[in-house]
N, CA, C and O of each residue as an XYZ file, in Angstrom:
264
protein
N       0.876     -1.201     -0.057
C       0.151      0.065     -0.039
C       0.826      1.115      0.019
O       1.925      1.060      0.571
N       0.370      2.301     -0.511
C       1.206      3.537     -0.544
C       1.279      4.270      0.847
O       0.332      4.217      1.632
N       2.340      4.896      1.098
C       2.401      5.529      2.424
C       1.384      6.685      2.035
O       1.115      7.190      0.945
N       0.922      6.917      3.301
C      -0.137      8.240      3.601
C       0.407      9.546      2.610
O       1.618      9.744      2.706
N      -0.151     10.231      1.907
C       0.186     11.326      1.341
C       0.886     11.192      0.025
O       1.130     12.180     -0.667
N       1.263      9.770     -0.381
C       2.042      9.739     -1.517
C       0.862      9.523     -2.703
O      -0.278      9.071     -2.607
N       1.478      9.943     -3.654
C       0.154      9.832     -4.953
C       0.285      8.587     -5.613
O       1.411      8.098     -5.702
N      -0.760      7.959     -6.122
C      -0.868      6.572     -6.705
C      -0.851      7.186     -8.246
O      -1.208      8.321     -8.562
N      -0.339      6.136     -9.135
C      -0.746      6.431    -10.517
C      -1.960      6.787    -10.899
O      -2.097      7.549    -11.857
N      -3.008      6.302    -10.223
C      -4.289      6.432    -10.745
C      -4.499      8.170    -10.276
O      -5.117      8.943    -11.008
N      -4.001      8.520     -9.214
C      -4.616      9.707     -8.683
C      -3.901     10.833     -9.339
O      -4.367     11.959     -9.513
N      -2.546     10.353     -9.738
C      -1.755     11.310    -10.781
C      -2.170     11.592    -12.056
O      -1.942     12.642    -12.658
N      -2.922     10.428    -12.557
C      -3.611     10.549    -13.852
C      -4.716     11.363    -13.800
O      -4.921     12.179    -14.700
N      -5.536     11.232    -12.755
C      -6.853     11.966    -12.404
C      -6.530     13.560    -12.441
O      -7.011     14.372    -13.231
N      -5.696     13.785    -11.502
C      -5.084     14.856    -11.408
C      -4.802     15.626    -12.883
O      -5.390     16.632    -13.280
N      -3.924     15.010    -13.466
C      -3.458     15.513    -14.902
C      -4.703     15.793    -15.984
O      -4.883     16.799    -16.670
N      -5.388     14.749    -15.922
C      -6.665     15.168    -16.802
C      -7.538     16.302    -16.538
O      -8.118     16.975    -17.391
N      -7.590     16.501    -14.834
C      -8.489     17.608    -14.470
C      -7.730     18.817    -14.723
O      -8.392     19.804    -15.046
N      -6.342     18.948    -14.632
C      -5.716     19.891    -15.225
C      -5.780     20.493    -16.584
O      -5.902     21.692    -16.833
N      -5.666     19.335    -17.583
C      -5.905     19.409    -18.895
C      -7.365     20.251    -19.485
O      -7.539     21.160    -20.297
N      -8.357     19.348    -18.535
C      -9.550     20.017    -19.012
C      -9.773     21.462    -18.463
O     -10.466     22.243    -19.116
N      -9.240     21.816    -17.351
C      -9.172     23.253    -17.074
C      -8.601     24.214    -18.133
O      -9.197     25.185    -18.599
N      -7.245     23.764    -18.474
C      -6.587     24.463    -19.469
C      -7.184     24.759    -20.645
O      -7.105     25.875    -21.158
N      -7.967     23.554    -21.266
C      -8.551     23.546    -22.253
C      -9.828     24.482    -22.401
O     -10.152     25.120    -23.402
N     -10.568     24.408    -21.004
C     -11.668     25.414    -20.928
C     -11.133     26.905    -20.764
O     -11.887     27.796    -21.156
N      -9.992     27.233    -20.262
C      -9.231     28.496    -20.279
C      -9.134     28.965    -21.770
O      -9.686     29.978    -22.200
N      -8.330     28.064    -22.539
C      -8.244     28.372    -23.974
C      -9.468     28.717    -24.678
O      -9.419     29.633    -25.500
N     -10.582     28.092    -24.459
C     -11.785     28.311    -25.149
C     -12.434     29.600    -24.967
O     -12.964     30.247    -25.870
N     -12.352     29.966    -23.624
C     -12.762     31.314    -23.257
C     -11.657     32.321    -23.812
O     -12.093     33.388    -24.244
N     -10.619     32.165    -23.843
C      -9.673     32.983    -24.528
C     -10.104     33.274    -26.156
O     -10.233     34.376    -26.688
N     -10.270     32.025    -26.725
C     -10.565     32.054    -28.125
C     -11.910     32.886    -28.305
O     -12.055     33.805    -29.110
N     -12.790     32.446    -27.489
C     -14.145     33.266    -27.777
C     -14.024     34.838    -27.427
O     -14.911     35.656    -27.675
N     -12.896     35.107    -26.866
C     -13.104     36.498    -26.242
C     -12.339     37.300    -27.487
O     -12.577     38.504    -27.584
N     -11.583     36.788    -28.280
C     -10.988     37.465    -29.346
C     -12.000     37.681    -30.622
O     -12.979     36.982    -30.887
N     -11.536     38.781    -31.317
C     -12.463     39.184    -32.502
C     -12.013     38.456    -33.714
O     -12.712     38.533    -34.724
N     -10.816     37.691    -33.722
C     -10.307     36.834    -34.890
C     -11.024     35.407    -34.938
O     -11.146     34.746    -33.907
N     -11.434     35.013    -36.016
C     -11.871     33.656    -36.251
C     -10.712     32.761    -35.828
O      -9.607     33.017    -36.306
N     -10.839     31.794    -35.029
C     -10.100     30.724    -34.719
C     -10.448     29.336    -34.561
O     -11.424     29.110    -33.846
N      -9.875     28.406    -35.059
C     -10.350     27.040    -35.159
C      -9.149     26.021    -34.570
O      -7.964     26.352    -34.530
N      -9.706     24.625    -34.086
C      -8.928     23.724    -33.693
C      -9.264     22.708    -34.543
O     -10.387     22.252    -34.756
N      -8.096     22.347    -35.068
C      -8.018     20.929    -36.285
C      -7.226     19.886    -35.702
O      -6.198     20.208    -35.106
N      -7.536     18.762    -35.784
C      -6.849     17.964    -35.474
C      -5.842     17.199    -36.573
O      -5.743     17.634    -37.720
N      -5.109     16.026    -36.118
C      -4.154     15.570    -37.420
C      -4.757     15.234    -38.547
O      -4.192     15.366    -39.633
N      -6.155     14.690    -38.401
C      -6.785     14.098    -39.565
C      -7.301     15.393    -40.548
O      -7.713     15.170    -41.686
N      -7.246     16.525    -40.084
C      -7.454     17.788    -40.686
C      -9.165     17.930    -40.458
O      -9.906     18.648    -41.128
N      -9.507     17.170    -39.489
C     -10.993     17.684    -39.057
C     -11.208     18.862    -38.116
O     -10.381     19.071    -37.228
N     -12.176     19.568    -38.250
C     -12.268     20.740    -37.358
C     -13.191     20.062    -36.062
O     -14.222     19.391    -36.116
N     -12.463     20.476    -34.995
C     -12.897     19.899    -33.628
C     -13.582     21.160    -32.817
O     -14.369     20.957    -31.892
N     -13.238     22.381    -33.217
C     -13.788     23.469    -32.364
C     -13.465     24.807    -33.110
O     -12.386     25.027    -33.660
N     -14.583     25.727    -33.063
C     -14.540     27.094    -33.718
C     -14.843     27.999    -32.611
O     -15.470     27.619    -31.623
N     -14.454     29.066    -32.745
C     -14.984     30.110    -31.728
C     -16.188     30.896    -32.388
O     -16.541     30.608    -33.532
N     -16.840     31.929    -31.632
C     -17.893     32.336    -32.205
C     -17.697     33.128    -33.452
O     -18.622     33.072    -34.262
N     -16.515     33.958    -33.797
C     -16.455     34.650    -34.710
C     -16.155     33.821    -36.095
O     -16.282     34.287    -37.228
N     -15.786     32.670    -35.807
C     -15.416     31.667    -36.977
C     -16.645     31.212    -37.424
O     -16.971     31.099    -38.606
N     -17.446     30.906    -36.272
C     -18.979     30.256    -36.377
C     -19.613     31.132    -37.359
O     -20.085     30.693    -38.408
N     -19.631     32.576    -36.976
C     -20.481     33.444    -37.764
C     -19.936     33.718    -39.107
O     -20.736     34.034    -39.988
N     -18.711     33.640    -39.370
C     -18.044     33.604    -40.926
C     -18.452     32.423    -41.776
O     -18.584     32.524    -42.995
N     -18.645     31.329    -41.125
C     -18.540     30.203    -42.067
C     -20.084     29.312    -41.903
O     -20.469     28.508    -42.753
N     -20.811     29.633    -40.690
C     -21.915     28.844    -40.603
C     -22.897     29.605    -40.235
O     -23.819     29.070    -39.620
N     -22.947     30.997    -40.508
C     -24.195     31.738    -39.832
C     -24.485     31.625    -38.259
O     -25.634     31.581    -37.820
N     -23.524     31.588    -37.579
C     -23.447     31.334    -36.003
C     -23.909     30.134    -35.739
O     -24.686     30.067    -34.786
N     -23.618     29.013    -36.394
C     -23.867     27.600    -36.264
C     -22.578     26.900    -35.935
O     -21.775     26.724    -36.852
N     -22.272     26.445    -34.612
C     -21.064     25.792    -34.164
C     -20.825     24.624    -35.089
O     -21.876     24.086    -35.436
N     -19.721     24.085    -35.586
C     -19.249     22.815    -36.135
C     -19.020     21.937    -34.746
O     -18.539     22.335    -33.685
N     -19.451     20.790    -35.040
C     -19.473     19.761    -33.846
C     -18.318     18.892    -34.170
O     -17.881     19.023    -35.313
N     -17.698     17.977    -33.351
C     -16.915     16.949    -33.612
C     -17.711     15.681    -33.338
O     -17.194     14.578    -33.509
């Protein structure tokens, strides 16, 4: 058993996932706040996310969903 206060691989993974989700949320807020069209594209060249400005330009304010 791990000593009290030591992190297990599962708890470290959970903490990392939580931090990544928070970081992605902050990026989305920042992207939405800009007046420039921005989007996230994956390695397969599929659009995964667009900000409001990009949505208005290309989809009449309809978000593209992955």
